[in-house]
N, C-alpha and C positions, 0 to 999 in steps of 0.2 A: 555216614553223611555224604551226600552227593558232591561231585566236584563243583557244581554251580553254587551250592550252599556254602561250601568252604570258601569259595572266592568272595561271596557276599559278606561272609563273616570277617574275612581278612580286610576287605575294604572298610567295613564299619570300624574295625580296630584302628586302621590307618587314619581314618578321618577324625579320630579323637584328638584333642589337643595333646601335643607330645609331652607337655609338662603341666601337671595340675597346678593351678595357681591359687593358693589360699590367700585371702584378702587380709590386709592389715585391719585391725579393729578400729583404729582411729587415725587421724592425720598425724598425731605426734609419733605414733608407732611407725608410720610410713616415712616420716622425715628421719627418724632414728635409723631406719633401714638404709636410707640414702647415705647417712653419715658413717655408719659402722659396717656397711656391706649387707646386701640382702641375704647372703648366705647365713648370717648370724641369726636371722629370724626365720630361716627356711622358707623365704618368700622368693619366688621367681617374679621379676618385674615384667617378664615377657609372656605373651600368649601367642602360640603359633599353631596353625592348623593347615592341613593339606593331605592329599592322597597320593601316594607313590604309584604312578601309573607305568613306569618303566619296570622291566623284569628285575627281580631281586638279583639275578646273576649278571645283569648288564652293568657295564662301567659307565654308561651314559645315564644321567639322572633326569627324570621328569616328574615333577610334583604338580598336580592340578589343584585348582581351588586354593592356592596358597594365600594365607592371610596372616598378618602379624600386627600385634599391638604392644605398646609399652606403657605401663601404668594406666591402662584403659584408653589410651589414645591410639587410634588406628593409623598405622604407618603404611601397611600394604594390605590390599583388599582384593580377594578373589581373582588372583592372577596366576600365571604359569611361571614356575621356577624350573629352568632348564639349563643343565650344565653338562656339556659333552666332553668325553675323554679326549685328552690331548689339546684342549683349548685353553687359552689364557685370557681371562676376562678382567677388564677394567670396570669397576663398579662406580658409576657417577651419580651425582645428585647434590642438591643444595644442602648446606649444613642444616641438620635437624630433620632431614627426611627419613632417616633410619638406616643408613648404610652400615654403620658399625653394629647396630642391633641385628641386622640381617646376618652379618658374619658371625655374631655371637650365637644366633639360633642354629646356624649350620655347624659351628664348632661344638656346641653342646648337644647336637642331635635332637633338637626340639621339634623337628619335623621328621617324617619317616625317611630314612636313608638306608642303603644297603648295608647290612651288618658287617660284611667282610671288608668294607672300605675303611681304610685308616684316614683320619682327619686330624689336621693340626692347625690350630688358630694361634697366631702370634699376638699376644695381648699384654704381656708383662715381662719385665727383665728377670733373669735367672736369680735365684736366691743367693744372697751373700753368704759364702761358706768357705770351708778350708780347701775345697776343690780348686785346682788350677783351671784356667780358661779352657785348656785342651781337654782336661778330664771332664769338665762340665759338658762339653760338646759330645763326647763319646759315651757318657754314662748311660744314655738311653739305647745305645746300639744293641747291647746284649738283650735287653727287654724286647726290643722290636724284632730281633732275630728269633727269640723264643716264641713270640706271638705268631709270627709267620709260619714257623715250623709246626706249631700246634694247629694252626688253620689248615696247613697242608695235610697234616695227619687226619683231621676231621673230613676234609674234602676227599681224601683217598678212600675213606669208608663210604661216603655218601655220593660221590661223583664218579663219573667214568675217568679212568686214568689218563685219557687223552683230552679231557675237557679243557676248554679255553680258560676257564676260571682257575683251575688247578695249575695249569701251565703258567699263568700270570703270577701266581703266588710264588712259584719256583723262580721265576725271573726276578721278582722282588728280592728274594733271598740272595740270589747271585749278585744283584746290583749293590747290596750292602757291602760286598767285598770285605768280609770279616778279616781277611789277612792283610788288608790295606787300610784298616780303620784309622790308624794314627796319621799316616800321610794325607789321607783324604780330609780328615778334620783340620789338620794344620793348613792345608791348601785353602779351605773355606775361610778359616780365621784370618789367614794372611790377606785374602781378597777383601776382607772387611776391615783391614787396617791394623791387625795384630802382628807385631814383630815376633821373632822367636822368643825373645826375652819376655814379652808380654804374655805369650801363650803359656808360660810357666808361672805366671803371677796368679795368686789366689783371687777368686772372684770377690771375696770380701774387701779386697784392696782396690777394686775398681769403682768408679762412679756409676750412678744409675744409667747414664747414657751408654757407657761401655758394657754394662751388664745386659742392656737391651741388645747390643750387637752380638753378645754371646748367645742370647736367646734366639736371635735370627739365625746364627750359625747352626744351632741345634736343629732348628726347623728345616733348614736346607740340607743338613747332613742326613737326617732320617728319611728324607724325600717321601713324604706321605702321599697317598693317592689323591687326597684333596688338600691343597695348601691354601690357607686363608691369611692374607697379610693386610693389616690396617696401617697405612702410612709407613711402610718399611724404611723409607729414606729419611725419616725425621731426625734420626740420630747419626746420620752418615755425613761425611764430607764428600766433595765432588768426586774424588778418586774412587772412593768406595761405592758411590752411586753408579759410576761407569761400570765397575766390576759387577755389581749386582744386576744391572740392566742386562749385561751380556750373559750372565749366568741364567737369569730367569727366562730369557728369550729362547732358551733350549729346554725349558721345563716341559716334559712330555706327558704329564698327567693332567690333573685339573688344578688350575690356579685361579683364584679370585682375589684381586687386590684393589684396595682403595688408595688412590694417590692424587695429590693436588698438582703433580708435575706433568704437564702435557708432553714434555720431552721424554720422560720416563715411560708414560703410557704408550707413546708412539713406538718406542724401542722394544717393548715387551709384549703388548697385547695383540691377540688375534681376533678378539671380539670385545664389544662394549655392551654393558648393561646399564641403561639409564633408568633410575628410579625417579619417576615423576607422576604426580597426581595419583599416588598410591598404587601405581602399576609398574611392572618391570617390562621395559621395552628393549628389544635385542637388535644389535647392529653387528654386521660383519666388518672385520678390519680393525685398524688401530684408531687412535683418537682423531687424526686428521680425516680418515675415511668416514668416521662417525659424523663429524661436523658437516662434511659434504653431503652424505646420504640423508642426514636429518633435515638439512636445509632443503634438499630436493623434495623430500617426502612432505614437508610442511607446505611447500608451494603447491604441490598437487592437492593436498588436503584442503587448503584454503580455496582453491578453485572449485573442488567438488562441493565444499560447504556452501560457497556462494551460489553455485548452480542449483543445489537442492533448495536453498532458502528462496531463491527466485521462483522456482517451480511451485513451491508450497504457497508462496504469496499469491501467485496467479491463480492456483486452484482454489484457494480460500476465497479470493475475490469473486471468482466465477460462481462458486457455490452460493455465496451470499447474494449475488445479483439474480441468479437464475434458478435457484433451488425451488422456488415456488412459482415459476413461470409456466409456460406452455409445457405440454407433456413431453415434447421433444427436448426442450431445453432442460427440463427437470430431470429427464433420463440421463442427459449428458452430465448434469451436475452430480447425480447419484453415482455415475461412473467415476467421476473425479474424486468423490468421497472415498470410494473403494480403493482407488489408486493411492490416495493419500494415506489411508489406513495401512495398505501393504507396505508403503515406504517406511512408515513409523514402526510397523511390526518387524521389518527387516533390520531396522536400526539406521538412524540418520548419522551422517558424518558430523563429528564434533568440531567446534571451532578450535583452531590451533591455540594451545596454551603456552605462552612463552614463560621461561624461567624468570622468577623475580630478579630484577637487576637492582643494584645499589650504586650510588654515586658518592664517593668520599671526597673530602676537601680539606686540605691544609691551608690555613690563612697565609697569604703572602707576607713575607717577613721584612721586605725592604732591603736596604743595603747596609753593609759594614765595610770599612776599608780593609783590604787584605794586608797580611794574612790573618784570618780569624783564628787559626789554630796552627801553631808552629812547633815542630820537633827540632830541637837543637842538640845534636850529638848525643842522642838518648841511648843509654844502655839499660837493660832490665834483666834481672834474675829474681826468682822468688826467694824469699827469706829462708825457706826450708831447703833450698838447693842453690846457694849463692855461687857455687863454683861452675854452674851450668847456665850460661846466659841464654835467655830466649831471644833477645835482640842485642845487636852490637852496632853502636854508632849510627843511629837512624837520624837522617837530616832531610826533612821534607815539610811542605805546608799544605793546608786544606783551606780553600776559600768557599764562598757561597755559590760559586758556579761549578764547584767540584761535584762530579757524579762518579764515585769510585766503587768498584766491586773488589773486595779482598778475597783472593783464592789461594789455595795451597793445601798441602797435606794436613791431616789431623795432627794436632800437637805442634804445628809450626808457630802458633801464637796469634791467630787471627782475632779470637775473642779477647786475648790479652792486649792486643794493640788497641782494640776498641775501649777497653777499660783504662788504658793509659790516656786515650783521648778525652774520656769523660772525667777522669780524675779519681776513679775508684782504686787505681793502682798508681804508685809513684815511682819514677825512674830511679834506678840505683846510681846512675850517672847522667849528667846532662839535664835538660829542662824542657818541659812542655809549656808553651806560652799560649794562653787563650785570651782573646779580645775581652776586655772587661765588661762589654755589653752582650757578649755572646750567650745565647740561650740554646742549650743542647737538649734534644729529645732522644732518649736512649731506650730503645726497645730490645729486650733480651729474653732469653728462653724462660726465665723465672719471673718475668714481670707480673704474671697473673697472681703471684703470691701476695702482691700488695692488696688484692681485692678482699674485701670483707664479704665472704660468700653468704652471710646471713642477711645482707642488705640487698635491696633492689638497685639496678643501675642508676635510677633517678636519685634515690636517697644517698647512695655512695658518692656520686658526682657532686651533690649539694654539700656533703660533708667535706669533700676534698677542696671544693672551691666555694667557701661560705659567702663570698661576695655575690654569688648568683642566688638570689632569694626567691625569684619567680619560678614556680614549677614549670609553667608553660615554656619559659625560655630554655630551661634545662631539657625539656622534652624535645625542643627543636635541635638543641646541641647534640644529644645522643641520637636523634633521628637521622642526622646527617651521616651517621656511621652505620646505618641499617639496623639500628636497635629500635624497633617500632612495636606498636600494639602492646600485647600482654608481656612481651619481653622486657619492656621498660619497668613494669611493676612486679615482675617475678623475682623471687630471691635468686641471686646469682648461682647458688648451689644447684639450682634446677636448670640452668642454661647449659647449652653445649659448649665444648671447649672453643669452638670457632667464635661463638657469640661472646664469650669472656674476653677473647683477644680483641674483638671489636671494641669492647668497653675500654681496654687498655689503650688502643689507638685513639679513641675519643679523648681519653685523659691526657695523652701526649699532645694531641692537636690543640687542646685548649691552652696549653702553655705557650703557643705561638712560637715554636723554636725557629732559630736560624739554621741550625744544622741537625739533621737526623742521623743517628747511628742505629742501624737496624741489623740485629744479630739474629738470623733465622726467623724472620717475621712471618713466614708462610705456613709454619706448622699448624695443623688443625684448621686451616682455611680452605674453603672450596675454591674451585677454579674461577668461578665468577667473582668471588671476593678478591682473589689475587689480581685479576684483571682490573677491578675497580681501584685497588691500591696502586697498581702501576700507573693507571690514568691520573690518579691524584698526585703522585710523585712527579709525573712528567709535566703537569700543569702548574706546579709549585715552583717558586723562585729561590728556594733555599738550597743549601749544600746537603750532600748525601754520601754516606759511607755504608756499604751493604755487605753483609756476610750471608750467603745463602747457598743451599745445595740445589736450588731451582734454576737450571740453566736458562729457561725461558724468561723468568723474571729478570735475571741479569741482562739478558739480551734486550729486554724492553726498556730498562731504566738506566743502565750504566753506560757512561761515555768512556771510561777508562777501566782497565783491569790491572790490578796490582797483585803480583805474586809474592806471598809471604813464605819464605823458605830459607833454610841455612842462615838463620839469624839476621836476615836482611829483607829488604823489600825492593822490587824493581817492576817497571811497567811491562806488561805483556804486549807485544807488538801486533798481535792479531786480534780476532774477535773471540767470543766465548766458544764458538763451535770449533775453532782451531785449537783452543786450549783443551776442549774435550777430546779432540783427536790425539793431542799430545798425551793426555792422561791414559787413553786407551793403549797407546803405544807403550807407555811405562808399565801398565798393568801386565802386559804379556811379555815384556822383556825382563821383568823383575826376577831376581834369583834369590831373594831373601826368604827362603822356605826351610 
């Protein structure tokens, strides 16, 4: 077979969908697949196509004609997928545009990718087992080393001994540092918040959030050629976020991450990919550079669009007036018709499409005489560990003008303090006094568990608040939180995690609280939604206590920063950036390895 025919055959093979997608026979089967996992029915919910145009040996990846659909809905259509070696990409886009699905397609190799390239997608916590945290991190090291050695042996037979590809595989083997596996794994775990004692604890004894940290440590430890991270900071405290940011900004392979934290994206990314209108748009630089470049690009695009539309209008008017006039005028009209045809054939500039924006609103709560929430010499220890107090002799008050961010290391008790405020935990000594008219809105990481996923947002809100009997009124209520169109009448099991969280915020806002206690409210929200939430909080007249790993949100809404540490609470004298600087100093001065 000729070289040309071989190439054509190869392209035809690459252009096929990477995964055959058998269809469910009926809607019931499809819904069951959603509940039990599509793997149970051997159904892939995704269809991805594209042609790998970069050379198989090249570490840069270019896929032309890339398209992606999920359950038949087109998310990406006929665009270019390009990932270059040594670059760290932030993947942006509104909730529901397909960011996580795109990472899944790359992680599962559902588009053509170089076979020699190792890919790791962080998507679930490690299995609860008898392995210690340290053992769980290093268990894949031997397998990865064997894989690389086998690949090197294969390349030695098929490649020149001096080839760049073979040399790169040898470099990967060297970087694993087999003789330093344990200290390297311990260093990564420590950076993610694991003490020496915790590193020897069995994974089955950790919560899901901590097992997710172990999974992240595993991904960082094996250092794949392509690392895919979907909201890696969701289960981290601020100190671990600072460590991870500094670690990833030195990642010298291919990194693609989804994050709602602009601060984190600024610290890590060299490039931004914006998924908008089913296309992948590429920008150089970090998030701030992307915002500036995109703004400048859109200004130029609108000017070009306006100029073209003006030219088209004039030409069409001329053609209509003089197309059937004198020979000279008709000839000029014919010329303008040709010019217009050439412009349309070349492609006209599109009108700038702005991202959909939402505006949230909490109803003003009025006033209550202070203090609305008072801690009087409060001590607290969990019943299972009465000898180890989490807090000792707390004495402070919260009023409706309080805007407090709680910060501190993981395990210091930030979430526990919020539980004491709301009353789900009771002091072992002392008293928490709440104003008898005080209404508290508590948002926590498991609040979505209250949702009945078999119901639509409209039906569920009407069930929760039966006094609202008019459907149109409930439509307006949920619409204020960006739940519009078909999302209002779709079962919540089909909604994105970000949309489910909007339903929870809507539910909280309807209570008309005086005080909001928000524990990690930004997980699964896109940047635009977080900004809308910040605007809503800043225009609201109630009190706020916030626990968040998002430095930017803290900077936007908090007037005070309280440090929870060493069984006590005290105000931080600087801003959140100075606290971040202090965390960075601690990270590098820490000796607990």
